[in-house]
N, C-alpha and C positions, 0 to 999 in steps of 0.2 A: 532392627538394625540400630547400632549405636551411632547417633548423629553428633556432629560437631555442634558446639553451643549455638553459634550464629545460624547454622543450617537448621537446627531444631526450632529456633525462634522464628525464622523466616517461614518455615513450613507451617507452623502454628498460625502465624498471621495470615498466610495464604488461605488456609482452611477456614479461618474465621471470616474472611471476606467472601469466600465461597458460600458459606452458610447464610450470610446476610443477603447475598445476591439471589440465592435460591428462594429465600423467604419472601423477598420482594417480587420475584418472578411469579410466584404462586399466590400473591396477595390479591385482594379484590379491588384495591384502589389503583386506577390507571394513571393518575396524575403523577408525572415524573417517573413512571415505572421503567420505561425503556432506558432512560438515561442512567437511573440508579443501578439497574441490572448490569449495564455495560461497564460502569465505573467499578463495581465490586468484582466482576468477573475478570476484568483487566488487571486489577490489583492482585487478585489471587494468582493469575498467570505469572505476573512479574515476580512475586514472592517465591513461587515454587521453582521457577527457572533459576533465580539467584540462589535459592537453597541448594539446588543441584550443583551449581558452579562452586559454591563454598565447600560443599561436601567433597567435591572432586579437586579441591585445592586450586581452583582457578581464581585469578584476581577479579574482583567485582568493583574496584575503585579506580577511577581515572587518576593516574599518577600526577598529571599536570594540574588538574582542577581540584583534586583532593575530595571529590564527591563520588557517590555511587553511580555506576554506569546506568544508562537507560535500558528499557526493555529491548529496543531494537539491537543495541550492541550485545546485550546478554544473549539474545536469540542467535545472533551471528556466531558468537563464541561457542554456544552449545551445539549449533549445527555443524560448524567446521570441525569441532572436536569429536563429532560422531555420537554425542549424547542423545540427541533427538533427531527425528527424521524431518525431511523437508515438508511432508504433509502435516506433521504436528506443529512445526514452526509456522506454516501457512495458516492453520486454524487460529493460532494465537495472534498472528500478525493481522489477520482480517478483523478480528474482534477489537484489537487495539486501534485500528484505523476507524472503526465505527465509534469507539469510545471517544477518540480524538475529535471526530466530526461533531458528535453530540455535545461534547464538553465545551468546544470553542465556538460553535455556531449552531446550526440546526440540522437534524437528521430525521428522516421519516422511515421507520422500519415497520413493515406489516407484521402481524403476529406470527405467521408461519416462517418468515425470514428470520425473525428474532429467535424463534424456537429452534429452527434448523441449526443456526450458528451456536446457540447456547448448548444444544445437545452434542454438537461436534466438539465443543470445548470440554464438556463434561467427559466425553470419551477420551480425549487427549489427556486430561488431568488424571483420570483413572489409570491410563497407561503409564504415565510418568511416575505415579506413586508406586505402581507395581514393579516397574523396571529399575527404579533408582532408590526407592526408600523401603522396599520389602513391605509395602503397605497397600491399601486399596480404599476406595471411597466407602465401600460397604462397612469398613471398620469405624467410620466416622459419621455416616449419614444413613438413616433409613430410606428405603426406596421411595416412600411416599412423599419425600420432600424434594425429589429431583424434579426438574422442569416438566410440567404436564401441560398438554394443549388439547383443546377440544376439536382442533382442526387436524385432519389427516395430513401427513407429510406428502407433498407433491414431488413428482419427478423434477429434478433440478432444471432441466431444459424448459419444462412447462412453466416453472416458477419464474424464471428469468424472462421468458416470453410474455407472461402475464404482466409482470412489473413494467416491461417496456411498453406494452400496449396501454397500460394504465397511465404511464407518464405522458404518452402521446395524447391521450384524451384530456389530461389535465392541462396540457399546453395548447389545446384547441382555442381558436378565437372566441372571445367573450366568456371564456370559462373562469377567468380570474382565480386560478389556482396554481400560479407559477411557483410560489414558495414551496408548496407541497411537492410539486414536480421536481424541483431542484433538490429537495430533501431526499427524495427517492433516488435521484441520480447519485447523490453522495453515498447512499447505501450500496448501490451497485459498484461504484468505484472502490469502496472499502473492501468489497468481497474479492477484488482482484488480488488482495493480499494472500489468497490461497495459492496463487500461481507465480507471484513475483516477490522477491525479497526487498524490493524498494517500492514502497507504496506511499503516495502522498496525494491527498484529495485537494487539488488546486481549484480555485474558482475559475481559472482560465480553462482548465479541463472541462469543468461543468458548463462553461459558456459554449465551448465547441460542441459538446455533446447535445446541449439544448438546441443549438442551430441545426445539428444533424437530424435530430428527432423531428423538429418542425419541418424539415425537408424530406421526411419519410425515408430516411436512410435505413436499410435493414439492420437489425440488431447485431448480426454477425460482423458487420463492417464497423460498428461503433464499439462493441465489447468483444473483440476477438479472443481476449484472454479467457473470458468467462465461457466461451464456447468450447474450450478445451477441458472444462471441469465436469465432473459427475459426482453425485452424492451416493454413497454406499450405505444403505440403511439396513440394520439387522435387529431383530427382536421386536417387541411390542410394548406399548404403554410405558411404564416406569423403567423397564429394562432396555429400552431402545438404545442402540449405539449408532452414531452417525460419523462417517469418515468421508472427507472430500478427497477424491482421487483424480488423476489425469485420465481422460478418456483414452482407451486403447485405439491407436491408429488416428488420433486427432491430428488434422493437418496443421503444420507449422506455417504461419503466414508472416512473411517478412514485409514490413511496412517502411517505406522510405519517408524520412522527415520532410522531404520536399514534394511529396505526392499529394496534390490537392484533393484527389478523390478519397484519400484515406486520412484526411486531416482530423476527423473526429476520433480516430483510433490512436492518435499520437498523444501521449500523456506528458505533462509538464516535466516529470522526472526523467522521461525518455529524452526529451529535448535537451535537458541539462547535461545528459550523458553525451549526446551527439555534439552539442556546441559547448565545449568545455575549456577552450583556450581564451584567456584574456588577451587584450592587445599586447601587454607586457610579456606574457608567456609566449605569444607568437613570435615576438621579436627575439626573445632569448633562444627559442628553438632554431631560429635562422641566424643567430649570432650577429644581429644587427642592433643598432640603437633604436629606441621606440620611434623617434621622428623619421628615420630612414625606412623603417618597416612600414610606417603609415604612407610614406611617399610611394613605396613600391606597391602597396595595396591600392592606392589611388590610381597609379599608372596602369595597373592591370584590371581596374574596375572590380576588384574582389568583393567589395561591400555591396555591389549592385545585385549580386546573385544570392537569393535566399538559401541556396544549398551551402553557402559558405559562412554566412553570419546570421545570428539572431540577436535581437536586443531584448534582454529580460528587464522588466520593470518591477522595481521594488519600492512601492510608495512613489515618491517624486524622483527617485533615482533611476537612471537608465544605464544598463551595463551590456555593452556588446560582447558577444562570445563567438568564437570561431570554431569551425569544424576541421576534421582531418582533411577534407577536400580543399579548404582554403590553404592549409599548411602545405599540401602537395603542390598546388598551383604556384605558391610563393617559392617553395623550395626549388622547383624546376626553373624558375625565372631568376633565382638568386645568384646572379653573376655580377662581378664588379662593374661591367659595362652597363647592365640594366639598372643597377642601383644608382649609378652615376647619372644616367639619363633621367630616371625618375626623380632624383634629388634636384637636378637642374630645372625640371619642368614642374616642380611642386608649386601649388598656389602660394603667393606671398602676401 
């Protein structure tokens, strides 16, 4: 296939990072191995997705900032345009979340979890090369350099259950292994990228999950998204192909943000979706001034109900955000008479 100049360069850079990542994966030195593998495989993924977009004449630069879009935006464009499947995007997104956690803080990946995700990415890359570039990994790499593991691949459910029990043991009293436990929690959170297009590994999420595990909460209540996943493994040894798929008939569990029993299952990114209205935005929706909107909120005790408001903390700053429930309550009470009463009774 004749490629556009930039697409050809991006593809070459992606394959170069892939070769480097595989070389490190199969190397004998374990120091920094996991982090290096994730960095190179993530870069390979980003270069190939952008090569695909360039070849398809899709913009890859942010018009306002004048810089190249990130991997997340590139994946969204590729998915919405029908160039890649949700499963392929999920495989890349999960590995990107792992890379992000490893690069910016600490991540603990067991060998079989790293291998499973690396092989899934290799499968996705090979599919993308064949579908969009009339190419294949076999044209660039001998089978002997693909990720090889001495450990057999486990059933995905068993793997998650084993990791969960291991984390619980690490968090046991007097164990002094909390850092490793939290590193493993980060890895499980990152794997949720297989089933959601908005993945962020927040320390607040890890705090909630740690408390839930200490309280012996069942894994299905803490990681409901992972319970909908299955791994489809075909082939053996160097030719193995791994794809993550949704379980057939997997139950869909709706979790309320104000449900205390499901607190560990609520992710920071989910909370930001639910509580998305700033005080100013709330006032604008009600066509009130900010001071009068606050007076009405105080009059109705809106801020006293956690179903209506959540305060997000970013460093030393605190930002209250309101939900649709708060908007509904205020909208129903938003009459000239009620606003006048609230304004006259406001604290002075």
